[in-house]
C-alpha positions in Angstrom: 151.3 151.9 97.1 151.5 149.0 95.4 152.7 145.2 96.4 151.7 143.7 92.9 154.4 143.8 90.2 154.8 142.1 87.2 150.9 140.5 87.7 152.4 138.7 91.3 151.9 140.0 94.7 155.2 141.1 96.6 154.2 139.7 99.3 153.5 136.3 98.7 150.1 135.8 97.9 149.7 132.1 99.2 150.1 134.5 103.0 148.1 137.7 102.1 144.8 137.5 103.1 144.0 141.2 102.0 143.9 140.0 98.4 143.6 136.4 96.2 145.9 136.0 92.9 142.9 136.6 90.5 141.6 139.5 92.8 142.8 143.1 92.3 145.8 144.4 94.9 145.0 146.3 97.7 146.8 150.4 97.5 148.6 150.8 100.6 148.8 153.9 102.2 152.7 153.7 101.8 156.1 152.9 102.4 154.7 151.9 106.3 151.8 150.6 105.3 154.1 148.0 102.9 156.2 146.9 105.6 153.5 146.3 108.2 151.9 143.7 105.2 155.5 142.2 105.3 156.0 141.6 108.9 152.4 139.3 108.9 153.4 137.4 105.7 156.9 137.3 107.8 154.7 136.1 111.0 152.6 133.1 109.2 155.2 132.3 107.2 157.7 131.5 109.8 154.8 129.4 112.1 154.8 127.9 109.2 158.5 127.2 108.6 157.8 128.0 105.1 161.1 128.9 103.1 160.2 129.2 100.3 158.3 131.7 101.2 160.3 133.2 103.4 163.4 133.6 100.8 160.6 135.5 98.6 159.5 137.5 101.3 163.3 138.6 102.4 163.4 139.1 98.7 160.7 141.6 98.6 161.6 144.1 101.9 165.6 144.3 100.0 163.7 145.6 96.4 161.6 147.8 99.2 164.6 149.4 101.1 166.5 149.6 98.2 164.2 151.5 96.5 164.0 153.0 99.6 168.2 153.8 99.1 168.7 152.1 102.6 171.2 149.7 101.5 172.1 148.0 104.9 169.0 146.8 105.7 168.3 145.7 102.5 171.6 143.9 103.0 170.1 142.1 106.0 167.0 141.0 104.1 169.3 139.1 101.0 171.3 138.0 103.1 168.2 136.4 105.1 166.5 135.0 101.8 169.6 133.9 100.7 169.8 131.4 103.7 166.2 130.5 103.4 167.0 130.0 99.5 170.1 127.5 99.9 167.9 124.8 98.4 166.6 125.5 95.4 169.0 126.6 93.3 167.2 129.1 91.2 165.8 131.1 93.8 168.9 131.5 95.1 169.9 132.5 91.4 167.6 135.1 91.6 169.1 135.8 95.3 173.0 136.7 93.7 171.1 138.9 90.8 169.3 141.1 94.1 173.1 140.9 95.3 174.5 142.5 92.1 171.5 145.1 92.5 172.7 146.0 95.6 176.9 146.2 95.2 176.3 148.0 92.2 173.8 151.0 93.7 176.6 151.0 96.1 179.1 151.0 94.2 181.5 148.0 94.3 181.4 146.8 91.1 183.9 144.1 91.4 182.2 142.2 93.6 178.2 143.4 92.2 180.4 142.5 88.7 181.2 138.4 90.2 177.7 137.9 91.6 176.0 139.3 88.8 178.0 136.1 86.4 176.5 133.8 88.7 174.0 134.4 88.6 173.4 134.8 84.9 175.3 130.9 85.0 172.1 129.7 87.6 169.8 131.4 84.9 171.9 129.8 82.1 171.6 126.0 83.8 167.8 125.9 84.8 167.3 128.1 81.0 165.4 131.1 82.6 165.8 133.3 79.4 164.1 136.6 81.3 166.2 136.3 84.0 168.8 136.0 81.4 168.2 138.7 79.5 167.6 141.0 82.2 170.9 139.8 84.4 172.9 140.6 81.7 171.2 144.3 81.2 172.1 144.4 85.1 175.9 144.0 84.0 176.3 145.8 81.1 175.3 148.5 83.2 177.6 147.1 86.2 180.7 147.3 83.2 179.4 150.8 82.3 179.4 152.4 86.0 182.7 150.5 86.1 184.0 152.3 83.2 182.6 155.6 84.4 184.0 155.4 88.2 187.3 154.6 86.1 187.3 158.2 84.4 187.1 160.2 87.6 
């Protein structure tokens, strides 16, 4: 399992002692190793009260647990990520998108749609084209899931 996606270390390279931005990512042994890696990053970021890094680490943990369908644990990390992103509107928008994805997977479609629309507003405000495109696709998926659920 890699903690590397789109050229970005999910454990936040500034905190990671396993590799630097230019190094190749280290292959991890699995879920437990990934969790230990993030816990180490959380410990460092907490010591220095680095809210920005704490927000991204919790977002990464939320994504990890979301991938494992551990929705309650993912939700707790989304909430913690939001609490650290409160002074950073762009980061908060990213957390809104993650929240929408989580609620979509939990079949809470109205809440997911509302949160996705809020994230879209943030992306539009900052002109974040890639985030906007991704979030619009998520919104389309939510709407398709809503229609499918109504047919049942």
